[in-house]
C-alpha positions, -999 to +999 in steps of 0.1 A: -141-411+514-133-381+535-105-391+559-082-417+569-107-435+591-132-437+562-107-455+539-116-486+518-086-506+531-097-541+542-104-544+580-083-564+605-084-603+603-115-614+624-112-624+660-122-610+694-105-576+702-085-571+732-105-548+754-085-530+780-076-495+792-063-490+756-093-503+738-089-527+712-051-524+707-029-554+705-011-566+738+023-550+728+008-515+726+008-508+764+047-515+763+053-493+733+031-465+749+048-467+783+082-468+765+073-437+745+059-418+773+089-422+798+111-414+769+092-384+761+092-372+795+131-374+796+132-355+762+110-329+777+133-323+807+161-321+784+143-297+761+143-271+788+177-279+805+199-280+773+189-245+760+194-232+794+229-248+797+238-234+762+225-198+773+245-201+805+277-207+784+268-182+757+244-153+749+253-152+713+221-163+693+242-179+666+261-201+691+229-212+709+213-221+676+245-240+667+239-264+693+206-271+679+221-274+645+246-300+656+218-323+669+199-319+635+229-325+611+230-363+615+195-366+599+211-355+566+237-384+567+220-413+587+184-411+579+185-433+549+208-460+562+187-462+593+156-467+573+172-496+553+183-511+588+149-508+602+136-530+573+164-556+578+170-560+614+147-569+642+129-535+648+124-542+685+160-548+691+171-517+671+148-495+694+163-508+728+197-509+717+193-473+706+179-464+738+207-478+757+231-458+736+214-426+743+213-433+780+250-436+781+256-404+761+233-385+783+248-397+816+281-388+801+269-354+798+256-353+832+289-361+844+306-336+824+282-308+839+290-321+873+327-320+868+324-285+854+335-297+820+306-286+800+312-264+770+294-254+737+316-278+720+307-307+742+269-299+738+274-300+700+292-334+701+268-349+724+238-337+705+254-350+673+259-385+687+225-386+704+210-378+670+225-406+653+210-429+677+176-410+674+178-418+636+178-456+642+152-454+669+127-431+651+129-453+619+123-486+638+096-472+660+075-456+631+078-490+613+067-510+642+034-491+651+012-506+623+022-543+633+016-533+670-018-520+666-032-533+632-028-521+597-061-505+597-061-469+592-086-459+620-066-480+644-032-465+634-047-429+638-061-437+672-027-451+684-009-419+669-035-399+687-026-415+720+011-412+714+009-375+705-013-369+733+012-387+757+040-369+740+024-335+745+016-343+782+052-355+792+074-339+768+058-304+765+038-300+797+053-319+824+090-322+812+099-285+806+090-272+840+105-301+856+137-296+835+138-260+847+132-267+883+159-294+882+185-273+864+178-246+888+183-270+917+213-288+904+224-286+868+234-323+863+200-336+876+179-332+844+204-349+822+206-379+848+168-379+846+169-382+808+193-411+809+172-429+833+143-426+810+161-441+782+169-471+805+134-477+813+123-473+779+146-499+768+134-523+796+097-518+784+105-523+747+123-556+756+090-567+772+072-566+738+064-600+727+057-597+690+080-605+659+089-573+643+112-585+616+103-581+578+097-613+562+125-625+543+104-636+515+095-600+510+128-583+517+156-603+504+194-598+508+196-569+484+225-542+487+222-511+506+221-491+475+194-511+458+173-509+490+177-471+493+168-469+456+136-488+461+125-470+490+131-436+474+116-445+441+084-460+457+080-426+478+086-405+448+057-423+428+032-415+457+019-380+449+002-377+484+032-388+504+058-369+481+038-337+489+034-344+527+071-351+528+082-319+510+059-297+530+069-314+562+106-306+556+097-268+551+074-270+580+103-279+602+124-253+586+099-227+599+095-243+632+133-245+640+138-208+627+118-197+659+124-226+683+161-226+680+163-189+697+131-193+716+150-193+750+166-160+742+132-146+730+117-156+763+145-140+781+153-108+764+117-099+747+095-113+774+117-110+804+113-147+816+139-166+837+144-204+836+110-214+852+090-188+831+107-201+800+099-237+809+062-227+816+060-209+784+070-241+765+046-260+786+015-240+778+013-249+741+008-285+753-029-275+764-036-270+727-017-299+714-033-322+739-068-310+727-057-313+691-045-348+695-076-358+713-098-342+684-080-355+653-107-382+648-135-356+650-115-331+628-113-358+603-151-366+603-159-332+600-134-319+573-115-350+560-078-357+566-069-337+536-085-306+545-075-311+583-038-310+572-042-277+553-060-262+582-032-273+606-007-255+584-028-224+584-031-223+621+005-229+627+015-199+604-010-177+624+005-188+656+041-177+647+028-144+637+008-139+670+038-147+689+060-124+668+038-093+677+032-106+712+037-075+738+037-098+767+039-134+778+001-139+778-003-132+742+029-153+735+013-180+754-019-179+734+003-182+703+019-213+717-015-229+723-026-224+688+007-236+676+005-268+698-031-275+686-021-270+648+011-291+652-009-320+668-035-321+641-007-322+614+015-347+630-011-372+638-028-371+603+008-371+583+021-399+604-011-421+602-014-415+563+024-425+559+020-457+580-013-468+566-003-461+531+031-478+530+036-515+527+053-530+558+084-542+539+090-505+528+079-486+559+114-485+574+131-470+542+101-447+536+101-435+570+139-430+566+134-408+533+107-388+551+129-381+579+158-373+559+138-344+543+118-333+575+148-336+600+173-327+575+155-293+570+159-285+608+196-275+606+187-251+578+159-237+601+183-233+632+207-216+609+180-193+595+167-185+630+202-176+642+210-153+612+175-136+614+179-130+652+213-116+648+206-095+620+170-083+624+161-090+659+146-119+677+110-113+665+120-114+628+124-153+632+088-157+641+074-135+613+094-154+587+083-187+601+048-178+600+050-165+563+067-199+553+038-219+570+011-199+555+026-204+520+027-239+527-009-240+533-015-225+499+008-252+484-011-279+502-044-266+486-031-280+455-011-312+464-028-327+495-063-336+482-091-361+492-086-380+460-049-386+466-056-398+500-082-423+485-054-435+459-026-439+485-045-461+507-061-483+481-028-488+464-010-497+497-036-524+504-032-539+469+005-540+474+003-555+507-020-582+494+002-589+465+031-594+487+012-619+510 
């Protein structure tokens, strides 16, 4: 076996596939895809508007990075409990309730901006509360996907390619320029748009018809502590997922070290305003969109294990290109390569985790994964702020690039074809046993 799509996991149960615009995916996938797409669009709008609002309130790199830091800290505290809840509750309900909570918080921020009450402290508080809801939504949505499309690795990889491609188009390409335009026109507008995206996402999720509980004969009424212990212990026993999770955590440290101060880099080093910054965010989506579309072909050529290692190498080189970029055009080229590498990495690591984890553990395993990966983000944001303040804005990109290249070396020894094989075979055996 050379990749996820060539695994020896048993195929889906027999029966005619549902043919549609989405191919053979199950009936609930269009609703999940639509909810994800509209939510990603709102997030893309805010991804430009929030840094611009923070930069309008302070030009201190540490203060701007602190806003990002506050929105990542909850992953250190709530990721594990959210994973347990995703394995206990109706995952669909957890998603739409989280959406409504996020809509209310974002609309409150829009009102504060309108009334002139916006401050760095307010941005930190709202970002912190939004991230709490994010932990619940992300753990539930990650656990839902295999049941929405199928448990077959090829279908999971295709679905993730759809979602990553959609995320790239909306969150990275359409959203940031739109966010910059809306912010320039009327500052509360981008936050109103983000709030409405959460409302529409909740509506679409509620239209999903499947049952997304974990079977009670598989998940009993165990305590929170024992549930957490079971999820952590299972992940620790999987060499492949353990390696992916650890590397992904450091990957995010590197990414946040440069993205937390990217708005200042664009303004001070490249001379870009609000629109230019938004377009620079968007240009990387071309590479990411192509990367998401080509993951299946990459895996057929190289195998998923080698594809992951090539993605880490490409991401490291992209950071170094941006670090030395003399103008916005070279920086844009670095962003394109970064987007391509990130898409290949994300589709493959998500697909392996979802295909390789039994359903009754998927919420908790996703929670542990996100504790490590998202939990690394505050340290990355802090590292970026410190480097920018002490050694200049470009130093953050240099250090991020070196970290990513070192991770590619580590992956050469820990992410292997044999481990991919072992993971998927073991998962199918555990699933069959539970059933």
